[in-house]
PASEKOL-909095 format. One line per field, with one value per residue (C-alpha): x, y, z; residue in one letter. Coordinates in Angstrom, 3 decimals, always signed. Layout:
# residues N
x: (X | ...)
y: (Y | ...)
z: (Z | ...)
res: (A | ...)
# end
This chain:
# residues 396
x: (+0.000 | +1.453 | +1.205 | -1.704 | -3.824 | -3.666 | -4.837 | -8.457 | -10.020 | -13.036 | -11.173 | -12.588 | -10.869 | -7.488 | -8.813 | -10.183 | -7.866 | -6.550 | -10.078 | -11.972 | -15.739 | -16.047 | -13.886 | -16.152 | -19.279 | -17.848 | -16.756 | -20.195 | -22.055 | -19.425 | -19.698 | -23.494 | -23.309 | -20.773 | -23.064 | -25.694 | -24.522 | -26.756 | -25.162 | -21.674 | -22.476 | -23.985 | -21.444 | -18.529 | -20.448 | -22.282 | -19.056 | -17.159 | -20.007 | -20.112 | -16.349 | -16.537 | -19.147 | -16.822 | -19.143 | -17.474 | -17.312 | -13.591 | -14.192 | -16.941 | -14.831 | -11.768 | -13.778 | -15.401 | -14.174 | -10.732 | -10.126 | -11.080 | -9.146 | -6.228 | -3.408 | -3.465 | -2.581 | +1.186 | +3.705 | +3.781 | +0.002 | +0.393 | +2.599 | -0.317 | -1.544 | +1.980 | +2.275 | -1.210 | -0.542 | +2.851 | +1.256 | -0.543 | +2.698 | +1.371 | +3.677 | +2.836 | +3.194 | +2.995 | +1.036 | +1.078 | -2.291 | -2.249 | -3.924 | -4.668 | -1.676 | -0.374 | +2.500 | +6.232 | +6.410 | +3.719 | +5.553 | +8.798 | +6.952 | +5.502 | +8.957 | +10.320 | +7.444 | +7.940 | +11.620 | +10.563 | +8.497 | +11.597 | +13.704 | +11.027 | +11.268 | +15.023 | +15.923 | +12.242 | +10.853 | +7.327 | +7.627 | +8.969 | +7.847 | +7.192 | +5.161 | +4.422 | +2.441 | +4.251 | +1.365 | +2.453 | +5.614 | +4.383 | +1.360 | -1.134 | -1.622 | +2.093 | +2.116 | -0.818 | +1.173 | +4.219 | +2.137 | +0.579 | +4.032 | +3.315 | +6.177 | +7.083 | +7.898 | +11.203 | +9.444 | +7.715 | +11.023 | +12.469 | +9.383 | +9.703 | +13.376 | +12.519 | +9.872 | +12.332 | +14.833 | +12.221 | +11.534 | +15.275 | +15.792 | +13.138 | +14.566 | +18.157 | +17.188 | +15.401 | +18.493 | +20.923 | +19.063 | +17.865 | +14.119 | +11.952 | +9.708 | +6.669 | +5.482 | +1.694 | -0.166 | -2.455 | -4.706 | -3.787 | -3.381 | -0.404 | +0.808 | +3.213 | +5.402 | +5.202 | +6.139 | +9.206 | +10.263 | +9.785 | +11.811 | +14.612 | +14.706 | +14.725 | +17.628 | +19.552 | +18.804 | +17.640 | +20.929 | +21.592 | +17.994 | +14.547 | +14.388 | +11.992 | +8.669 | +6.303 | +2.576 | +0.696 | -3.080 | -4.369 | -7.811 | -5.978 | -5.827 | -2.219 | -0.595 | +0.173 | +2.306 | +3.857 | +4.914 | +6.599 | +8.295 | +9.589 | +10.941 | +12.908 | +14.236 | +15.299 | +16.878 | +18.805 | +20.279 | +21.086 | +18.342 | +15.580 | +12.078 | +9.987 | +6.263 | +3.134 | +0.187 | -3.286 | -6.544 | -6.971 | -8.648 | -9.838 | -12.145 | -15.257 | -13.223 | -11.230 | -14.307 | -16.052 | -13.061 | -12.572 | -16.220 | -16.060 | -12.883 | -13.728 | -10.775 | -10.872 | -11.252 | -8.010 | -10.057 | -10.704 | -14.116 | -15.216 | -14.120 | -13.377 | -10.704 | -9.192 | -9.095 | -7.521 | -4.712 | -4.194 | -3.728 | -1.513 | +0.653 | +1.019 | +1.997 | +4.553 | +6.148 | +6.429 | +7.902 | +10.660 | +10.930 | +14.670 | +14.362 | +11.069 | +10.115 | +6.389 | +3.616 | +0.183 | -2.108 | -5.511 | -8.676 | -9.719 | -9.815 | -9.398 | -6.257 | -4.778 | -5.545 | -4.282 | -0.963 | -0.496 | -1.123 | +1.157 | +4.066 | +3.537 | +3.256 | +6.461 | +8.416 | +8.884 | +9.199 | +5.904 | +7.885 | +10.231 | +11.544 | +10.381 | +6.709 | +4.322 | +0.573 | -0.952 | -4.342 | -5.663 | -6.018 | -9.587 | -10.426 | -10.055 | -8.543 | -9.592 | -7.042 | -4.223 | -4.141 | -4.844 | -2.106 | +0.295 | -0.725 | +0.762 | +3.825 | +3.280 | +4.715 | +1.850 | +1.758 | -1.166 | -1.347 | -1.743 | -2.837 | -2.159 | -2.155 | -4.209 | -7.921 | -8.954 | -6.158 | -6.927 | -10.686 | -10.423 | -8.670 | -11.317 | -14.252 | -12.679 | -12.069 | -15.712 | -16.918 | -14.572 | -15.800 | -19.415 | -18.284 | -16.761 | -19.526 | -20.148 | -17.166 | -19.194 | -21.552 | -18.514 | -17.001 | -20.309 | -20.815 | -17.378 | -17.940 | -21.314 | -19.721 | -17.000 | -19.460 | -21.543 | -18.415 | -17.423 | -20.906 | -20.981 | -17.541 | -18.576 | -21.567 | -19.175)
y: (+0.000 | +3.404 | +6.403 | +8.041 | +4.922 | +5.584 | +9.187 | +9.869 | +13.302 | +11.703 | +10.615 | +13.046 | +11.323 | +12.421 | +15.764 | +16.824 | +14.969 | +18.330 | +19.711 | +19.312 | +18.815 | +22.489 | +23.460 | +21.502 | +23.079 | +26.587 | +25.812 | +24.405 | +27.556 | +29.813 | +28.160 | +28.225 | +32.012 | +32.406 | +30.351 | +33.093 | +35.693 | +38.421 | +38.182 | +38.227 | +41.392 | +43.337 | +42.046 | +44.391 | +47.710 | +46.693 | +45.570 | +48.698 | +50.893 | +49.060 | +49.422 | +53.158 | +53.456 | +51.618 | +48.634 | +45.454 | +43.448 | +42.571 | +39.728 | +38.235 | +38.460 | +36.979 | +34.038 | +33.221 | +34.170 | +35.334 | +32.174 | +29.984 | +31.700 | +33.310 | +32.096 | +35.049 | +38.718 | +38.110 | +35.466 | +34.326 | +33.814 | +31.647 | +29.110 | +26.886 | +26.759 | +26.033 | +23.080 | +21.789 | +21.800 | +20.172 | +17.294 | +16.504 | +16.934 | +20.208 | +23.220 | +26.836 | +29.919 | +32.935 | +35.592 | +39.078 | +40.151 | +43.922 | +45.854 | +49.443 | +51.214 | +54.403 | +55.907 | +55.257 | +54.299 | +51.667 | +50.274 | +50.061 | +48.287 | +45.776 | +45.108 | +44.487 | +42.125 | +40.110 | +39.776 | +38.514 | +35.764 | +34.762 | +34.686 | +32.579 | +30.024 | +29.488 | +25.894 | +25.007 | +22.547 | +23.383 | +26.765 | +25.853 | +28.997 | +32.685 | +35.323 | +39.002 | +41.431 | +44.273 | +46.592 | +46.141 | +48.077 | +50.798 | +52.962 | +51.273 | +54.500 | +54.786 | +51.235 | +52.179 | +55.121 | +52.932 | +50.314 | +53.006 | +54.270 | +57.762 | +60.112 | +60.255 | +63.391 | +63.634 | +62.794 | +59.790 | +58.528 | +58.644 | +56.863 | +54.147 | +53.654 | +53.208 | +50.632 | +48.691 | +48.782 | +47.285 | +44.413 | +43.911 | +43.796 | +41.092 | +38.978 | +39.468 | +38.182 | +35.196 | +34.429 | +34.793 | +32.218 | +29.975 | +30.420 | +30.771 | +33.853 | +34.138 | +37.443 | +37.455 | +38.503 | +41.517 | +43.421 | +43.521 | +47.301 | +47.058 | +43.545 | +44.426 | +46.388 | +43.614 | +40.999 | +43.007 | +43.448 | +39.741 | +38.714 | +41.075 | +39.439 | +35.947 | +36.783 | +38.018 | +35.234 | +32.054 | +30.790 | +27.936 | +27.266 | +28.802 | +31.602 | +34.090 | +32.948 | +35.037 | +34.287 | +33.421 | +33.888 | +31.474 | +33.061 | +35.598 | +34.465 | +35.646 | +34.030 | +30.573 | +32.214 | +34.521 | +31.458 | +29.950 | +33.230 | +33.741 | +30.206 | +30.825 | +34.115 | +32.504 | +29.608 | +32.032 | +33.689 | +30.396 | +30.756 | +28.568 | +29.945 | +30.130 | +29.998 | +29.932 | +28.823 | +29.993 | +30.467 | +34.024 | +36.293 | +39.498 | +38.258 | +40.359 | +43.525 | +42.945 | +42.488 | +45.476 | +47.775 | +46.586 | +47.350 | +50.784 | +51.822 | +50.171 | +47.829 | +44.059 | +41.964 | +40.227 | +37.381 | +34.026 | +33.728 | +30.893 | +28.576 | +25.773 | +27.934 | +28.764 | +25.088 | +24.195 | +26.744 | +25.851 | +22.174 | +23.065 | +25.163 | +22.193 | +20.024 | +22.566 | +22.908 | +19.155 | +18.792 | +21.204 | +20.126 | +20.675 | +24.299 | +25.326 | +25.151 | +25.627 | +25.849 | +24.632 | +26.957 | +25.405 | +24.238 | +22.288 | +18.542 | +17.618 | +19.737 | +18.246 | +14.701 | +15.525 | +16.847 | +13.843 | +11.522 | +13.630 | +13.289 | +9.542 | +9.144 | +11.117 | +9.326 | +12.477 | +11.917 | +12.911 | +14.954 | +16.532 | +19.841 | +21.714 | +20.808 | +22.048 | +21.903 | +24.825 | +25.772 | +28.436 | +27.896 | +26.965 | +25.618 | +22.340 | +20.383 | +17.242 | +18.170 | +19.439 | +16.734 | +13.794 | +14.904 | +15.327 | +11.941 | +10.214 | +12.488 | +15.088 | +18.516 | +20.649 | +24.062 | +26.171 | +29.944 | +31.195 | +34.850 | +36.934 | +40.535 | +42.947 | +42.154 | +45.567 | +45.561 | +41.997 | +42.570 | +43.522 | +40.196 | +38.253 | +39.919 | +39.390 | +35.747 | +35.249 | +36.963 | +34.898 | +31.710 | +32.443 | +32.910 | +29.414 | +27.175 | +24.352 | +25.169 | +25.972 | +23.054 | +20.803 | +22.144 | +21.732 | +18.218 | +17.086 | +18.569 | +16.810 | +13.550 | +13.791 | +14.691 | +11.619 | +9.438 | +10.593 | +9.996 | +6.464 | +5.771 | +7.087 | +4.740 | +1.867)
z: (+0.000 | -0.958 | +1.316 | -0.536 | -0.060 | +3.693 | +3.277 | +4.228 | +4.627 | +6.290 | +9.424 | +11.987 | +14.920 | +13.534 | +12.285 | +15.683 | +18.040 | +19.284 | +19.913 | +23.181 | +23.261 | +24.199 | +21.205 | +18.867 | +20.349 | +19.915 | +16.348 | +15.498 | +16.556 | +15.031 | +11.618 | +11.900 | +12.285 | +9.467 | +7.259 | +7.560 | +5.035 | +6.461 | +9.912 | +8.421 | +6.462 | +9.363 | +11.924 | +11.071 | +11.245 | +14.412 | +16.104 | +15.079 | +16.316 | +19.657 | +20.101 | +19.387 | +22.124 | +24.475 | +24.860 | +26.233 | +23.002 | +23.157 | +25.578 | +23.417 | +20.265 | +21.947 | +23.321 | +19.968 | +16.480 | +17.683 | +19.718 | +16.774 | +13.976 | +15.862 | +18.086 | +20.472 | +20.708 | +20.999 | +19.991 | +23.605 | +23.603 | +20.459 | +22.247 | +23.223 | +19.622 | +18.361 | +20.756 | +19.957 | +16.221 | +16.683 | +18.590 | +15.342 | +13.345 | +11.872 | +11.713 | +12.531 | +10.335 | +12.650 | +10.776 | +12.316 | +10.909 | +11.291 | +8.479 | +7.505 | +9.045 | +7.421 | +9.408 | +9.470 | +13.141 | +12.666 | +9.632 | +11.622 | +14.441 | +11.983 | +10.498 | +13.999 | +14.827 | +11.630 | +12.508 | +15.957 | +14.286 | +12.317 | +15.477 | +17.197 | +14.377 | +14.733 | +15.635 | +16.050 | +13.507 | +14.646 | +12.839 | +9.382 | +7.542 | +8.224 | +6.357 | +5.944 | +3.791 | +2.049 | +2.985 | +6.582 | +5.715 | +3.330 | +2.545 | +0.250 | -1.721 | -2.447 | -3.787 | -6.048 | -7.380 | -8.007 | -9.823 | -12.010 | -12.990 | -11.671 | -10.837 | -7.151 | -5.210 | -3.367 | -0.101 | -1.694 | -3.093 | +0.425 | +1.768 | -0.886 | -0.058 | +3.621 | +2.687 | +0.532 | +3.395 | +5.731 | +3.344 | +2.873 | +6.664 | +7.006 | +4.180 | +5.355 | +8.795 | +7.268 | +5.177 | +8.083 | +10.193 | +7.336 | +7.920 | +4.781 | +4.579 | +2.307 | +0.853 | +0.658 | -2.486 | -2.469 | -4.906 | -8.594 | -8.604 | -6.232 | -7.047 | -9.872 | -7.450 | -4.855 | -7.469 | -8.533 | -4.918 | -4.182 | -7.227 | -6.230 | -2.785 | -4.314 | -6.602 | -3.564 | -1.097 | -2.901 | -4.272 | -1.825 | -0.710 | -0.986 | +1.594 | -0.023 | -1.507 | -3.616 | -3.768 | -6.966 | -6.962 | -9.594 | -9.740 | -11.893 | -15.516 | -15.937 | -12.913 | -14.270 | -16.952 | -14.312 | -12.337 | -15.384 | -16.346 | -12.804 | -12.728 | -15.913 | -14.557 | -11.272 | -13.163 | -15.391 | -12.264 | -10.542 | -7.924 | -6.545 | -7.070 | -3.911 | -4.679 | -2.572 | -4.687 | -3.704 | -5.530 | -4.206 | -1.697 | -3.406 | -6.182 | -5.519 | -4.892 | -8.092 | -10.296 | -8.758 | -9.306 | -12.887 | -13.604 | -12.008 | -13.812 | -17.113 | -17.576 | -18.291 | -15.154 | -14.147 | -12.652 | -14.308 | -16.018 | -13.730 | -10.909 | -13.372 | -15.010 | -11.623 | -10.656 | -13.992 | -13.569 | -9.910 | -10.694 | -13.668 | -11.334 | -8.972 | -11.938 | -13.131 | -9.694 | -9.176 | -12.678 | -11.568 | -7.943 | -7.790 | -8.923 | -7.285 | -3.612 | -3.169 | -0.619 | -1.723 | +0.180 | -0.377 | +1.368 | -1.713 | -1.048 | -4.711 | -5.019 | -1.849 | -2.976 | -6.470 | -5.177 | -2.895 | -5.859 | -8.062 | -5.639 | -5.460 | -9.242 | -9.859 | -7.145 | -5.054 | -1.315 | +0.283 | +2.841 | +0.285 | +1.741 | -1.361 | -0.838 | +1.856 | +2.225 | +4.112 | +5.525 | +7.888 | +11.621 | +12.454 | +9.003 | +7.104 | +9.992 | +8.128 | +5.464 | +7.666 | +10.299 | +7.999 | +5.590 | +8.507 | +9.930 | +6.876 | +7.093 | +4.426 | +5.271 | +6.584 | +8.242 | +9.446 | +9.183 | +12.771 | +12.720 | +15.823 | +17.016 | +19.157 | +18.825 | +17.504 | +14.919 | +13.763 | +13.350 | +9.638 | +9.003 | +10.950 | +9.211 | +5.786 | +6.623 | +7.619 | +4.441 | +2.268 | +3.911 | +2.982 | -0.620 | -0.780 | -2.026 | +0.411 | +2.674 | +5.786 | +5.246 | +4.937 | +8.168 | +10.008 | +8.682 | +9.871 | +13.332 | +13.654 | +12.510 | +15.168 | +17.938 | +17.061 | +16.976 | +20.463 | +21.843 | +20.466 | +21.864 | +25.287 | +25.297 | +24.671)
res: (M | N | I | T | D | Q | L | S | F | E | N | T | E | I | A | F | R | H | S | S | D | A | D | L | K | R | A | Y | W | L | F | R | V | I | N | V | N | F | L | V | K | I | G | P | P | I | T | N | F | A | M | K | L | G | L | P | V | N | G | L | I | K | A | T | I | F | K | H | F | C | G | G | E | T | I | R | E | C | E | G | T | I | R | S | L | Q | E | G | N | V | G | T | I | L | D | Y | S | I | E | G | Q | D | D | E | M | A | F | D | N | T | R | D | E | I | I | R | T | I | K | R | A | V | K | D | K | S | I | P | L | T | V | F | K | V | T | G | T | I | R | H | T | L | L | E | K | L | D | A | G | A | A | L | S | T | A | E | K | E | E | W | Q | K | A | Q | D | R | V | L | S | I | C | E | K | A | Y | S | V | G | I | P | V | M | I | D | A | E | E | T | W | I | Q | K | T | I | D | A | L | A | M | D | M | M | L | R | F | N | R | E | K | A | I | V | Y | N | T | Y | Q | L | Y | R | H | D | K | L | Q | S | L | K | D | D | H | L | K | A | Q | K | H | G | C | I | L | G | A | K | L | V | R | G | A | Y | M | E | K | E | R | E | R | A | G | E | K | G | Y | P | S | P | I | Q | P | D | K | K | S | T | D | R | D | Y | D | A | A | L | E | Y | C | T | D | H | I | G | E | I | A | F | V | A | G | T | H | N | E | E | S | C | R | G | L | A | D | M | L | N | K | K | G | I | D | H | N | H | P | H | V | Y | F | S | Q | L | L | G | M | S | D | N | L | S | F | N | L | A | Y | V | R | Y | N | V | A | K | Y | V | P | Y | G | P | I | K | A | V | L | P | Y | L | F | R | R | A | Q | E | N | T | A | I | A | G | Q | M | S | R | E | L | G | L | I | V | K | E | V | K | R | R | R | L | K | A | K | G)
# end
C-alpha cells in the first residue's frame, strides 16, 4: 500500500484529536453564524459601532471568532496553539495580521514584529515557515502610485526607499538564520510592485535554498504564466524559485473595481478555469521540484488529494523539503491533520495581534468563507460527525 492509499479526509478522529468537546461546540455555533450571510455582512459595522461606544465586546470576540481563527494577541500567547498543532505533526506559520496602518512608526513596528516571528522560528521545527504582507511596511496608496508608474515626489522617493529597506531587513534576517519567509499577495493594482520586490529578494537570497517565496493567486488568468516566467528568470540567475500557490482572496473587490474603472477583469471567467490553472501550477512545480520550492495553500480537497497523488506518481518523497501543504487555523482540519498523519509537510497559518487591529482580518475571513460554495456546510458536517463518533464511543 502506498502512502496516498492511507490518506483519508473523512477521518474526523485524527482531524479533531486536538479539539476538546467544548472546542467543537464553539466551532459548530461559530460556523453556523458564518453560514448566515446576512449576519456576516452586518457584523462588522455593528461591532465597530459598539467598540466606538466603548461597549465590552472585546471579551466576546476573543472568546469566539478570535479564539477559533487566531493564536493570540502576541507570539507568547500563540505558544499553546503552536504546541497543539505540533502534537498533530502540523507546523505553525505565525502571521502578524495587522492591516490598515499608514505611518512610518507603525511600519517600523511591523517590520520588527515580523523579525521577531523569524527569530522565534530558529531551531524550532514546529515553525517551518514565516510570512508578511508588504502593505504592513508601506502605505497602500504609495504602492498604487508605483504600480501606475506615476512620478514620485522627493518625499515619496524617500518613503519608498525606507519601505524597501524594511523588506530587505526582514529577508536578510530570514536568510541569516535559514528560515523561509513568504510574501503574501495583495490586490492587482499594487501587485506588480510587490512581485518586482519579491523577485529582487529571491535573486539576492535564494541561491543555496529557498528563503523568499512570492505568492501566486491562480484566480488571476495571468498568474500561471507569471509562475513559469519567474521560474525561468530565477533559473537564469542560478536561484531557486519560492512559490506559494493559492486560488486568491480578493475576487469580488477585483471584479467590482474593474467594472467601475472600465478595464478588463483580471479574474478568471469561472471557478473551473481557476481550478484548472491551480492544478496546472502544482503540476509545473512538481515537474521542476529541484528548482522550485512551493507551498500549496488550499482548502480544496481535490487539489490536496491531487498533489499527494502527483508526488507519489512522480516518485517524489511525500515529505520533500520543497513541498508544503498549508491551511488556515480553524479551518479544514480534516485536510491538515490527515495529511500530517501520513507524514506530508503541513503548516497552518496562525494569525495573531491585538484584537482591535486583527478585526479587519477576521471579518474578511468570515466573508470569504461564505463565498466558498459548500465550505461551511462541509465544516459543520465534519464537526457533527465527530461529535456523534465521540458519543458512540462514550456509550461503549
